C-alpha positions as CSV (number, residue, x, y, z in Angstrom):
1,X,71.5,27.4,-38.4
2,X,71.7,23.7,-37.4
3,X,71.8,24.5,-34.4
4,X,69.1,27.0,-34.2
5,X,66.4,24.0,-35.9
6,X,68.3,21.2,-33.1
7,X,66.7,24.0,-30.4
8,X,63.6,24.3,-32.5
9,X,63.0,20.8,-32.4
10,X,63.3,20.5,-28.9
11,X,60.9,23.5,-28.0
12,X,58.2,21.8,-30.3
13,X,58.0,18.3,-29.9
14,X,56.8,18.2,-26.5
15,X,55.0,21.5,-27.6
16,X,53.3,18.9,-29.7
17,X,53.0,15.8,-27.1
18,X,51.1,18.3,-25.3
19,X,49.0,19.1,-27.7
20,X,47.9,15.3,-29.0
21,X,47.4,14.1,-25.0
22,X,45.1,17.7,-24.8
23,X,43.9,16.1,-27.8
24,X,43.3,12.8,-27.3
25,X,42.0,13.8,-23.7
26,X,39.7,16.1,-25.3
27,X,38.3,13.3,-27.5
28,X,38.1,11.5,-24.1
29,X,36.0,13.7,-21.9
30,X,33.8,14.7,-25.0
31,X,32.6,11.3,-25.7
32,X,31.8,11.2,-21.9
33,X,29.7,13.9,-21.9
34,X,25.8,13.2,-22.3
35,X,22.9,14.9,-23.5
36,X,19.1,13.1,-21.8
37,X,16.0,14.1,-23.8
38,X,13.3,12.9,-21.9
39,X,9.8,12.8,-23.0
40,X,6.8,12.3,-20.9
41,X,3.9,11.6,-21.4
42,X,0.8,13.7,-20.9
43,X,-0.6,11.7,-17.9
44,X,-5.3,11.5,-17.6
45,X,-6.4,10.5,-14.6
46,X,-8.9,7.2,-15.1
47,X,-12.8,6.9,-13.1
48,X,-12.6,3.5,-13.5
49,X,-13.0,1.5,-10.2
50,X,-9.5,-0.8,-9.7
51,X,-9.1,-4.5,-8.9
52,X,-6.4,-3.7,-6.3
53,X,-5.3,-5.8,-3.0
54,X,-6.5,-5.2,0.9
55,X,-9.1,-2.7,0.4
56,X,-12.6,-2.3,-1.2
57,X,-15.6,-4.2,0.1
58,X,-15.9,-8.0,1.5
59,X,-18.3,-10.2,1.7
60,X,-19.0,-12.3,4.6
61,X,-18.5,-16.7,4.5
62,X,-19.9,-18.1,7.5
63,X,-17.9,-21.8,9.4
64,X,-19.0,-23.5,12.5
65,X,-16.6,-26.5,12.8
66,X,-16.6,-29.4,14.4
67,X,-15.1,-33.2,14.6
68,X,-18.2,-34.0,12.5
69,X,-17.9,-31.2,9.8
70,X,-15.5,-32.1,6.7
71,X,-15.1,-28.7,4.1
72,X,-15.6,-28.9,0.3
73,X,-13.6,-26.3,-1.8
74,X,-16.1,-26.8,-4.5
75,X,-18.2,-24.6,-2.0
76,X,-16.4,-21.5,-2.6
77,X,-17.8,-19.6,-5.8
78,X,-15.5,-18.8,-8.7
79,X,-16.7,-15.2,-9.2
80,X,-14.8,-14.8,-6.1
81,X,-11.3,-15.4,-7.6
82,X,-8.8,-12.0,-8.1
83,X,-7.9,-9.1,-5.6
84,X,-10.4,-8.0,-3.0
85,X,-10.7,-9.1,1.1
86,X,-13.5,-11.7,2.2
87,X,-14.0,-11.5,6.1
88,X,-14.4,-15.9,7.2
89,X,-15.7,-15.9,10.2
90,X,-15.7,-19.4,12.4
91,X,-17.9,-20.5,15.3
92,X,-16.3,-22.2,18.0
93,X,-19.7,-22.8,20.0
94,X,-19.3,-26.6,19.3
95,X,-16.1,-26.3,21.5
96,X,-16.9,-24.2,24.4
97,X,-16.3,-26.9,26.7
98,X,-14.0,-28.8,25.1
99,X,-9.9,-28.2,22.5
100,X,-10.4,-28.3,18.9
101,X,-9.9,-31.6,18.1
102,X,-8.2,-32.5,15.2
103,X,-11.4,-32.5,12.5
104,X,-11.9,-29.3,13.7
105,X,-8.7,-27.9,13.0
106,X,-8.3,-29.8,9.3
107,X,-11.7,-28.2,8.6
108,X,-10.0,-24.8,9.4
109,X,-6.7,-25.2,7.9
110,X,-9.0,-27.0,4.8
111,X,-11.5,-23.8,4.3
112,X,-7.6,-21.0,4.1
113,X,-6.5,-23.2,1.8
114,X,-9.2,-23.0,-0.2
115,X,-9.3,-19.2,-0.1
116,X,-5.6,-18.9,-0.4
117,X,-6.2,-20.2,-3.8
118,X,-8.5,-18.1,-5.0
119,X,-6.1,-15.1,-4.2
120,X,-8.6,-12.8,-2.2
121,X,-6.9,-11.1,1.3
122,X,-9.0,-12.2,4.5
123,X,-10.3,-10.7,7.1
124,X,-10.8,-13.8,9.4
125,X,-12.8,-13.6,13.0
126,X,-13.7,-16.1,15.1
127,X,-16.3,-16.3,18.3
128,X,-18.8,-18.2,19.8
129,X,-21.6,-16.7,19.6
130,X,-24.0,-15.5,15.9
131,X,-27.3,-14.7,18.0
132,X,-26.5,-12.0,20.2
133,X,-26.2,-14.6,23.1
134,X,-22.7,-14.7,24.2
135,X,-23.2,-15.2,27.7
136,X,-24.8,-18.3,27.6
137,X,-22.3,-19.9,24.1
138,X,-18.9,-18.4,25.6
139,X,-15.9,-21.3,27.5
140,X,-17.3,-21.1,31.5
141,X,-12.8,-21.1,30.9
142,X,-10.6,-17.7,29.9
143,X,-8.2,-20.3,30.1
144,X,-10.1,-22.5,27.6
145,X,-10.5,-19.9,25.1
146,X,-6.8,-19.2,25.4
147,X,-5.8,-23.2,24.6
148,X,-8.2,-22.1,21.4
149,X,-6.6,-18.8,20.4
150,X,-3.2,-21.4,20.4
151,X,-5.1,-23.9,18.1
152,X,-5.7,-21.6,15.7
153,X,-3.2,-19.3,15.2
154,X,-1.1,-22.7,14.6
155,X,-2.5,-22.2,11.6
156,X,-3.7,-19.2,10.9
157,X,0.2,-18.8,10.7
158,X,0.5,-21.2,7.7
159,X,-1.7,-18.6,6.0
160,X,0.0,-15.3,7.4
161,X,0.5,-14.6,2.9
162,X,-3.4,-14.1,2.7
163,X,-5.0,-13.2,6.2
164,X,-4.4,-9.9,6.5
165,X,-6.9,-8.8,9.4
166,X,-7.8,-11.1,12.7
167,X,-10.7,-9.0,14.2
168,X,-11.4,-8.9,18.0
169,X,-10.7,-11.3,20.5
170,X,-13.1,-14.6,19.8
171,X,-15.5,-13.9,22.6
172,X,-18.4,-11.3,22.7
173,X,-21.8,-11.0,20.6
174,X,-21.2,-11.5,17.6
175,X,-17.3,-11.9,18.8
176,X,-17.5,-7.7,18.9
177,X,-16.1,-7.7,21.9
178,X,-19.2,-6.7,23.7
179,X,-21.5,-8.4,26.0
180,X,-19.5,-10.7,27.4
181,X,-18.3,-12.2,30.6
182,X,-14.8,-11.0,29.2
183,X,-14.3,-7.6,28.3
184,X,-13.5,-5.9,31.6
185,X,-10.2,-5.0,31.4
186,X,-8.4,-7.1,33.4
187,X,-9.0,-10.5,30.9
188,X,-9.4,-8.3,27.9
189,X,-5.5,-7.8,28.6
190,X,-4.6,-11.2,28.8
191,X,-6.7,-12.2,25.9
192,X,-5.4,-10.0,23.4
193,X,-1.6,-10.3,24.5
194,X,-1.8,-13.8,23.8
195,X,-3.9,-13.4,21.0
196,X,-0.3,-10.8,19.6
197,X,2.1,-13.8,21.4
198,X,0.8,-16.8,19.2
199,X,0.5,-15.6,15.9
200,X,2.1,-14.4,13.5
201,X,3.4,-10.4,13.6
202,X,2.8,-9.5,10.1
203,X,-1.6,-10.1,10.4
204,X,-2.8,-7.1,12.0
205,X,-4.9,-7.4,15.0
206,X,-8.0,-5.5,15.4
207,X,-10.3,-3.8,18.1
208,X,-14.0,-2.6,18.1
209,X,-13.0,1.2,19.8
210,X,-10.8,3.6,19.4
211,X,-11.3,3.7,24.1
212,X,-10.3,-0.5,23.6
213,X,-7.6,0.0,21.9
214,X,-6.1,3.1,24.2
215,X,-6.6,0.5,27.3
216,X,-4.4,-2.1,26.3
217,X,-1.9,-0.4,24.8
218,X,-2.0,2.5,28.2
219,X,-1.4,5.0,25.7
220,X,-3.6,8.1,24.7
221,X,-1.9,9.1,22.3
222,X,-2.1,7.1,18.1
223,X,0.8,5.9,17.0
224,X,3.2,8.3,15.8
225,X,5.5,8.8,12.2
226,X,8.5,7.4,14.7
227,X,6.8,3.6,15.9
228,X,4.5,2.5,13.3
229,X,5.7,-0.4,11.7
230,X,8.0,-1.2,14.2
231,X,6.1,-4.1,15.4
232,X,4.9,-3.6,18.6
233,X,1.0,-5.0,19.7
234,X,0.2,-0.8,19.2
235,X,2.0,-1.0,15.8
236,X,-0.6,-4.2,14.8
237,X,-3.1,-3.2,16.6
238,X,-6.1,-2.1,14.3
239,X,-9.5,-1.4,14.5
240,X,-12.8,-2.4,13.2
241,X,-16.7,-0.8,14.1
242,X,-19.8,-2.6,12.8
243,X,-21.5,0.7,14.1
244,X,-19.6,2.5,11.6
245,X,-22.2,6.0,10.9
246,X,-25.0,4.4,13.1
247,X,-25.5,7.2,15.3
248,X,-23.8,9.8,17.6
249,X,-22.1,7.9,18.7
250,X,-22.0,5.4,16.3
251,X,-24.4,2.7,18.6
252,X,-22.0,3.0,21.6
253,X,-18.4,3.0,20.2
254,X,-17.8,6.9,21.3
255,X,-19.2,8.6,24.6
256,X,-22.8,9.4,24.8
257,X,-23.6,13.4,25.3
258,X,-23.8,14.0,29.0
259,X,-26.4,14.3,31.1
260,X,-27.2,14.3,34.6
261,X,-29.1,11.1,34.4
262,X,-27.0,9.3,32.0
263,X,-23.1,10.2,33.1
264,X,-20.7,9.3,30.3
265,X,-18.6,6.2,30.3
266,X,-15.1,6.3,31.7
267,X,-12.4,6.5,28.9
268,X,-14.9,6.8,25.5
269,X,-14.8,10.5,24.1
270,X,-17.3,12.2,22.3
271,X,-17.3,12.3,18.5
272,X,-15.1,14.4,17.1
273,X,-12.5,13.9,19.7
274,X,-12.5,10.0,18.5
275,X,-12.9,11.3,15.0
276,X,-9.6,13.4,15.4
277,X,-7.9,10.2,17.1
278,X,-8.4,7.8,14.3
279,X,-7.5,10.6,11.6
280,X,-3.7,10.1,13.2
281,X,-3.7,6.5,14.7
282,X,-5.5,4.5,11.3
283,X,-2.6,6.2,9.2
284,X,-0.7,3.2,9.7
285,X,-3.0,0.5,11.2
286,X,-6.2,-0.5,8.6
287,X,-10.1,0.6,9.9
288,X,-13.7,-1.0,8.5
289,X,-16.2,-2.5,9.6
290,X,-20.7,-2.0,8.4
291,X,-22.5,0.7,7.7
292,X,-25.6,0.8,9.9
293,X,-29.0,2.6,10.4
294,X,-30.1,5.0,7.8
295,X,-29.6,8.0,8.7
296,X,-28.2,11.9,8.7
297,X,-25.0,10.8,10.2
298,X,-24.6,8.8,7.0
299,X,-26.5,10.9,4.6
300,X,-23.6,10.8,1.5
301,X,-21.9,14.1,2.3
302,X,-21.5,13.6,5.6
303,X,-20.2,10.1,5.4
304,X,-17.8,11.5,2.8
305,X,-16.2,13.0,5.0
306,X,-15.7,10.5,7.9
307,X,-14.9,7.8,6.1
308,X,-11.8,9.9,4.5
309,X,-11.2,11.3,8.0
310,X,-11.2,7.6,9.2
311,X,-9.5,6.5,6.7
312,X,-11.4,3.5,6.1
313,X,-10.8,1.1,3.5
314,X,-13.3,-1.4,4.0
315,X,-17.0,-2.2,4.3
316,X,-18.6,-4.9,4.8
317,X,-20.9,-4.9,1.4
318,X,-24.0,-6.3,2.0
319,X,-25.0,-4.6,5.7
320,X,-26.3,-2.3,5.9
321,X,-28.3,-2.6,2.2
322,X,-30.6,0.6,3.6
323,X,-28.2,2.6,3.7
324,X,-26.0,1.8,0.7
325,X,-29.8,2.4,-1.4
326,X,-29.4,5.2,0.3
327,X,-25.8,6.3,-1.3
328,X,-26.5,5.0,-4.8
329,X,-29.4,6.9,-5.4
330,X,-26.9,10.3,-4.0
331,X,-24.8,12.3,-6.5
332,X,-21.7,13.2,-6.0
333,X,-21.8,17.6,-6.9
334,X,-17.5,18.8,-6.8
335,X,-16.0,19.0,-9.9
336,X,-14.2,17.4,-11.7
337,X,-13.5,13.9,-12.9
338,X,-15.9,12.5,-9.6
339,X,-19.0,15.1,-11.1
340,X,-22.0,13.2,-11.7
341,X,-21.1,10.3,-10.2
342,X,-24.3,8.4,-7.7
343,X,-22.3,8.0,-4.0
344,X,-22.5,4.4,-4.0
345,X,-19.4,4.6,-6.4
346,X,-17.2,7.4,-5.7
347,X,-17.4,6.0,-2.2
348,X,-16.5,2.3,-4.4
349,X,-13.4,4.3,-5.9
350,X,-12.2,6.1,-3.1
351,X,-11.9,2.8,-0.1
352,X,-8.5,2.6,0.8
353,X,-5.6,3.9,-1.7
354,X,-5.8,5.4,-5.2
355,X,-2.3,6.2,-6.2
356,X,-2.5,8.8,-9.6
357,X,0.6,9.4,-11.6
358,X,0.7,13.1,-12.1
359,X,4.1,13.8,-13.9
360,X,7.3,12.6,-14.7
361,X,11.2,14.4,-15.9
362,X,14.4,13.2,-16.0
363,X,16.9,15.9,-14.6
364,X,21.7,15.8,-15.3
365,X,23.1,18.7,-12.7
366,X,25.9,18.6,-15.7
367,X,26.6,16.4,-19.1
368,X,29.5,15.0,-17.1
369,X,27.5,13.4,-14.5
370,X,27.8,9.6,-13.8
371,X,24.1,9.4,-12.8
372,X,21.0,11.2,-13.7
373,X,17.6,11.3,-11.5
374,X,13.7,9.9,-12.9
375,X,11.3,12.0,-10.6
376,X,8.3,10.8,-10.5
377,X,4.7,12.9,-8.8
378,X,1.9,11.1,-7.8
379,X,-1.5,11.5,-5.6
380,X,-2.5,9.1,-3.2
381,X,-6.6,9.9,-3.7
382,X,-8.2,7.2,-1.7
383,X,-9.3,7.5,2.1
384,X,-6.5,6.0,3.2
385,X,-2.6,4.8,3.1
386,X,-1.9,1.0,1.7
387,X,-0.7,-0.4,5.5
388,X,1.0,-3.2,3.5
389,X,4.7,-2.3,1.4
390,X,4.7,-3.2,-2.0
391,X,6.9,-3.9,-4.5
392,X,7.8,-0.9,-6.6
393,X,10.4,-0.3,-9.4
394,X,11.0,0.8,-13.3
395,X,11.7,-1.3,-15.8
396,X,13.9,0.1,-18.2
397,X,12.8,-1.3,-22.2
398,X,15.2,-0.3,-25.3
399,X,12.6,-0.2,-27.8
400,X,15.3,-0.8,-30.7
401,X,17.4,-4.4,-29.4
402,X,14.2,-4.9,-26.9
403,X,16.3,-5.6,-24.0
404,X,15.0,-4.7,-20.3
405,X,15.9,-5.0,-17.2
406,X,14.1,-2.3,-14.0
407,X,15.8,-0.6,-11.2
408,X,14.5,-0.9,-7.5
409,X,12.4,2.5,-6.0
410,X,13.4,2.5,-2.6
411,X,10.2,3.9,-1.2
412,X,7.5,2.8,1.2
413,X,4.2,2.5,-0.2
414,X,2.7,2.4,3.4
415,X,3.7,6.0,4.1
416,X,2.2,6.9,0.6
417,X,-0.3,9.5,2.6
418,X,-3.0,9.8,2.0
419,X,-4.5,13.4,0.3
420,X,-1.2,13.8,-0.8
421,X,1.2,14.1,-3.4
422,X,4.5,13.0,-2.8
423,X,8.2,13.1,-5.1
424,X,10.1,9.3,-6.1
425,X,13.6,10.6,-7.1
426,X,15.1,7.6,-8.8
427,X,19.1,7.5,-9.5
428,X,19.4,6.5,-13.0
429,X,23.3,4.4,-14.2
430,X,24.2,6.3,-17.3
431,X,26.0,4.0,-18.2
432,X,23.2,1.5,-18.2
433,X,21.8,3.8,-21.4
434,X,23.0,3.2,-24.7
435,X,22.1,5.9,-27.3
436,X,18.3,4.2,-28.8
437,X,15.6,5.4,-27.1
438,X,14.0,3.6,-24.1
439,X,10.8,3.4,-22.9
440,X,10.3,3.5,-18.6
441,X,7.3,2.0,-17.2
442,X,6.6,2.0,-13.7
443,X,5.7,-0.7,-11.2
444,X,4.0,-1.3,-8.2
445,X,3.0,-5.1,-7.1
446,X,1.9,-6.9,-3.3
447,X,5.0,-9.2,-2.4
448,X,3.0,-11.0,-0.1
449,X,-0.3,-12.1,-2.9
450,X,2.3,-11.6,-5.9
451,X,-0.6,-8.9,-7.3
452,X,-0.3,-5.6,-8.9
453,X,-0.8,-2.6,-7.7
454,X,-2.8,-0.4,-10.5
455,X,-2.4,2.4,-10.8
456,X,-5.8,5.3,-11.9
457,X,-4.4,6.2,-14.6
458,X,-6.4,6.2,-18.6
459,X,-4.7,2.7,-19.9
460,X,-3.2,1.3,-16.8
461,X,-6.1,0.8,-14.4
462,X,-5.6,-3.0,-15.7
463,X,-2.0,-3.4,-16.4
464,X,0.8,-4.2,-13.9
465,X,3.0,-1.1,-15.5
466,X,2.3,2.1,-16.8
467,X,4.6,3.9,-19.4
468,X,6.1,7.4,-17.7
469,X,8.3,8.5,-20.8
470,X,10.7,7.5,-23.1
471,X,14.2,8.4,-22.6
472,X,17.2,8.9,-25.4
473,X,20.8,10.5,-24.9
474,X,21.8,12.7,-27.5
475,X,25.7,12.8,-28.9
476,X,27.8,15.9,-28.7
477,X,26.8,18.0,-31.3
478,X,28.6,18.2,-34.6
479,X,30.7,15.4,-33.1
480,X,31.5,14.2,-36.8
481,X,33.1,17.8,-38.1
482,X,34.8,18.5,-34.2
483,X,37.3,15.0,-34.2
484,X,37.8,15.4,-37.6
485,X,38.7,19.1,-37.6
486,X,41.0,18.0,-34.0
487,X,42.7,15.4,-35.9
488,X,43.5,17.9,-39.4
489,X,45.0,20.2,-37.3
490,X,47.3,17.6,-35.0
491,X,48.3,16.9,-39.2
492,X,49.7,20.5,-40.2
493,X,51.1,21.0,-36.8
494,X,53.1,17.7,-37.9
495,X,53.6,18.5,-41.8
496,X,54.7,21.9,-40.7
497,X,57.5,21.1,-38.1
498,X,58.9,18.5,-40.7
499,X,58.8,21.6,-43.8
500,X,61.0,23.3,-40.8
501,X,63.3,20.8,-41.2
């Protein structure tokens, strides 16, 4: 009997140890299972205008640099402070025969400093003529224009975090790259290449027509997604159209209809071809300017079709008033949120990018996974992309302790295409979360200016972040009962073993 009991004991001890180890392992595994419960917000789109950087209506401020001039920062109106664009035009006619002197450069620096402090983003244009008389007012020497470019670039580069676009190549009537002694192909290439070489690569350059863009870059094709933002001259070279929607050729921007007495200019393409070219190119570089001369091309409905197609992100707020008034008097006839809105306000809300948060969800492939995924669907309903990279991040807030931490989102906002929906799939480490409910917020901001980028959702139009939903990790069902039962079984096995001895 003793030998049998001893033999049974030898068999039961390993079995009991194995059972306890398996039970402990099971407890450990179960403790590491995760059962997420995500409650998404119901997202409502907003029709309000958004104060976001790099887009919208701009005002023009003009300055004539001179050695006798001095700039008083108090000259800048207080109401101009905040996000958005202004154009600064600097007339260099006082230096048509000389280098820019120290006082002129100090004046330029003081003006840029003052505007920088307002938080505005700057469109800058240097020129020698405000009267359509560039042929008489420009320097007689190309080398002097190149020197002026180098001198002003030193000051511009100090403000590269607020100088957005540098329009033109200093020459032409009103600085618009026409009616000049220097607009032949050789001089144009010399001027633009020098300007690109002396200015900060973060500053976009801009030329007047698609034809000029092709001649300068040597490419008959627009940028593609593969070579956009690669630092090349082509990737920096944008467009400004100060004859926008002014006629079938946008006042000479596109090819004239061919007739026997009026052959077309070389290099230009017909309107529809140039619009198609801009549709591709201006996904990656800005396009803006001013609308002119009331005519059927800038009637409201044809206008929004072309503005969207060419991805226009900024327009002159004061010119042409005849066109702007026509838009104010017309009504958007489409369905949805903007139905019944006047045309001017509709265009205001679509110049540039406009992001709407459509939905969000959280998923976990298996309860034992260490990483889940938050999926957020947005839509860009604006006319254009953003051409500056924005920072995107989540803020996770514990609703009990108030603890917050942020998670950066790996995405390039410059590729959030106008007119499309896109999904952000954001991995989240489960170890970051306790059992308390966590609120999740999405934020977008411009690293250069520090300004927030507002979403077009109700409640988020003036907030620096948008609430997406609440995430809670549930405990294993009937956890206490399961643990008690497991411990009870182990104790019963131990008692039975003792009695059998």
